[in-house]
N, C-alpha and C positions, 0 to 999 in steps of 0.2 A: 479391424475391430470397430464395433459400433461406437459412435461418439455422440455427445449431447450438442445440439445446435445452439449457437450463441450469436448475439448481435452486438455491435458497438454503435452507440449514438454519439456523434461528434467526431468528424474525420480530420481533426487538427493534428498537431504533433503528438499529443498524448494518445489520441485514438489510433494514429498510425503505428506508434510503438506497440500499443496493445495488440493490434492486428498481427504484427510480425511474431510476437510472443505466442499468441493463440495458435498461429499456424504450426508451431512446434509441439502443441499440447497432445498428450496421449489420450485425453478424454473429451476434449472439446473440438467442435468443428466451427470454423468461422463462416457463418451463413450469410450475414448481411452487415454492410456498413451504411449507416443512415446519416444524412445531412439535410441542409435546407437549400443549398446552392451547389452547382457543379464545381466543386473545389478540387484542388490538386490531390487532396486526400482521397476523395471519391474516385478520381481517375486512377490513382495508384492502386486502390483496392480492385477496381474493375480490371486493371491490367494483370492482376493475379488470379482472375477468374472468380472473384467474389461478387455476389449480387449487391448492387448498390441502389440507393433511392435518394431523391431530393425532396421527398415528401415528409421528412422528419420522422417522428415516432409512429405515425399511423400504420405503415406497412409492417413494422415490427410487431405492433399490437395485434394485427390481423393474422399474422403467421403463427398458427398454433404449434408448429414444430419447434419454434424457438423457445427455449426454456430459461436461459440466463441472458440478461442484458447488462452490458457495461455502459454506464453513463459517463461520458467524458466531455460534457457540455459545460454547464455552469450551475451555480447554486439556484438561481431563479428558475431556469428551465427544469432542473431536477425536481423542484418543489411541485411543478406541474406534472412531470413525468411519473413521479413516485406512485400516486394513487391510481393512475392509469395502468401502470405495470402490475400493481398488486391486484387490481380488478381482473386483469387478463391472465392471472395465475403465473406470472413470470418473476423470477428472482432478480432483484436489482442489485448490482454491485456499483456503488456510488463513489466516483473519484472526485466529486465536487465538495465544496464546504457546506452543502445543505444539511448534512447529518440528520436525515429523516430517520434512519435506522440506527442501531447501536454501532459503536466503534468496533472495528475488528482489526486485530494485529495477529496474523496467522499463527505464529508459534506460541502465542500467549492464550488466546481465548476463542479461536475459531471452533474448537471442539464443543463449545457451549452454545454456538449460534447456528447450527446446521438447519434449524427450522425457521430462522428469521427470513422474512420476505424481502428485506432491504438491509444491506450491510454497507457501512461507511468506512472508507479507508483512512480516516483521520487526516493527516498531512504527511508530507515527505519526512519532516522532522520527527513526527510521531512514529512512523514506520521504522525509522533508524534508531530511535532512542528508547521508546517504550519497552522493547524486549530487554534492553540492558538494565533499565530501572527495575523491571519485574524480576530479572535474574538476581539482582542484588537483594531486592526486597524479600524474595522467597527464602533466603538463607540468613539474612541479617536484619530484616525489618527496615523500613524507610520512613523516617520522620519527615524528610524534605528532599525533593529532587529538583534540580535545576539543569537545563540543557542549553547549550549554545550551538546552533547550527550555522555553519559558515558555508555558503554556496557561491559558485561563480555568478557574477552579475549577469553574464550572457545567458545563463540558464534560467533566469527569472523573467518570465514573460509579463505582459500587462496584467494578467489575472493575479499572479503572485504579488506584484507590486501594489495593486489596488486592494489587496486583502491581507496586508501584513498584520494588522491588528487581529483579524480573525485567525490567521495562522498561529500567532503566539497564544491566543486565548484557547483555541481548540487543542493545540499541542499540550498546553498546561493541564487542561481538563483530562486529557487522555493519560497523562503521567499518573494521575490519581485514579481515574475510573478503570483503567486497564493495567497500568503499571503498579497500582496499589500503594503509591506513596501517599502519605497523609496530606502533604501540601506540595504543589508543583509550580514551577515557573519556566517559561521558554523564551528564548531570545533568538532572533535570526539576523545574520549579517550577510549583506550582499557585497562580495569582494570583487573589485574591478580589475584585479591583477591580470596581466597578460604574460605568458599564456594562461588561460583560465585554470583555476584550481579545481580539484575534485572536492566533492562534499566532505566536510570534516565536522564531526559532532563531538563536543566535549560534554561529558556527563558528570555532574557532581551529585552525590547522595549522602545525606546525613543518616547514618545507620544506628540502630539500637544495640546490635550485638556485633561488634567489630572483629570478625573472624576472617583474616585476610586470605587464608588458604581456601576456605569454603566459598568466599566471594569470588575469588579468581576462578575456581573450578566451575562455579555456576555460570559465570559470564562466558567462559570459554565454551561451555556446552551450548549456551544460547547462540553464540556467534556461529557455531557449526550448523545449528538449526536454520538460522537465517540464510547462511550460505547455500543451503539446499535449493533456494529459489532466487537468491541474489549472490552470484558467485563473486562479485566485486566488493562484497561487504567484508571489511577487515578490521581486526583489533590493532590499532596503531600504537596505543599505549595501554598495556595491561593495567588492571585496577591497582591503584596505589592508595594505601591506607595511612591517614594522618589523624590519629585519635579516632574520632567517630566519623570523619569525612573520607569518602571514597571518591577518587578522581580517575576517570578512564576516558580514552579517546577512540572513536570509531570513524573510519573513513569509508566512503562508498564510491566506487568507480562503476560507471554504467556499462552495460553489455554492448552498447553500440549497435543495437538492432536497427533503430532509426534515428534516435537522438545521439548527440556526441557523447563520447565516453566520459567527458567531464561532468555531464548532466546526471550524476548519480542521484541527485535529489529527485529528478523526474523518473528515472529508471526504477528506483526502489518502490515507488508507489504503483507503477504499472506492473512490476514483477509481483508485488504483493497481491494486486487485484487478480492476476492470472493464477497465482497460487491458490487463492480463495476459490476461484472458478473451477480450477482443476479438482480440488477436493470435493466440492459440491457435485460436480459432474460425475466423479468416480462413485460417490455415494448413490446418485441416481441410477448408475449402472450396476450397483451391487458389487463394486470392486473395492470397497473400503476394507482396510485391514483392522484387526482388533485394537491395535495400539492407537488408532485414530480416535477411539472413544476416550482416550486418556489425554491426548495432546494432538496437535497438528503435525504429524510426522511428515518427512519429505516424501515426495512421490518420485 
């Protein structure tokens, strides 16, 4: 079957995990892995028969057959890459904190963003918790949402550690902009426990209309939607209602494609990126289903 050619910029751990996920895609073909030095990630891609380059973004821009580009570099490089990719007519799926384009959380708002030239994946905490906040808000209203994301210290690299403030601010913004809470707050905890813990997310929402049955059904429906592209996404504690406050806990185990299974925080953002790419590629190929116009259904 015909597939849409895509490239990954940034051959590190995130880029490598993306590569393995893209190789399983029904609608995307992993055409190129781009870096600036001959790294282990580029060698790994080459060993799988994927075209590689150490010239950075330049060969990606020059290849007209590449339609979608995943940027797994950093915020500063993406600020440079974004206008170049737009000028070249390529869709950018941004896994950095740059947030040039709108936030996208596949089961919540991807159906509204099919024409956007640049899509930002928020944060790992955002991908894990925004769907739950939105699921609660759509049936009960959300005056306030607060999330606490606890991840294994080993799964937090230098980039995460250097951008903790950006992580919390960006996630809090997404709870409101995408999750539709009136106010939001985010906290991240790096847990040094051995063996490493899997990602655990506690979600607190102050609701306007406390209907426990409706809230639970909405959350369970959303969990199933996220599981369509993140199989390790699980409802650890179902929604509990205390007056107007809802508490629920989500855990995320990684698929183990390249990253360790305890790195669910990294896996969920690469899985979400590939889910976005898959749906965009399917639309380009005319394979979209009618319900995709209403929501981002699983592929």
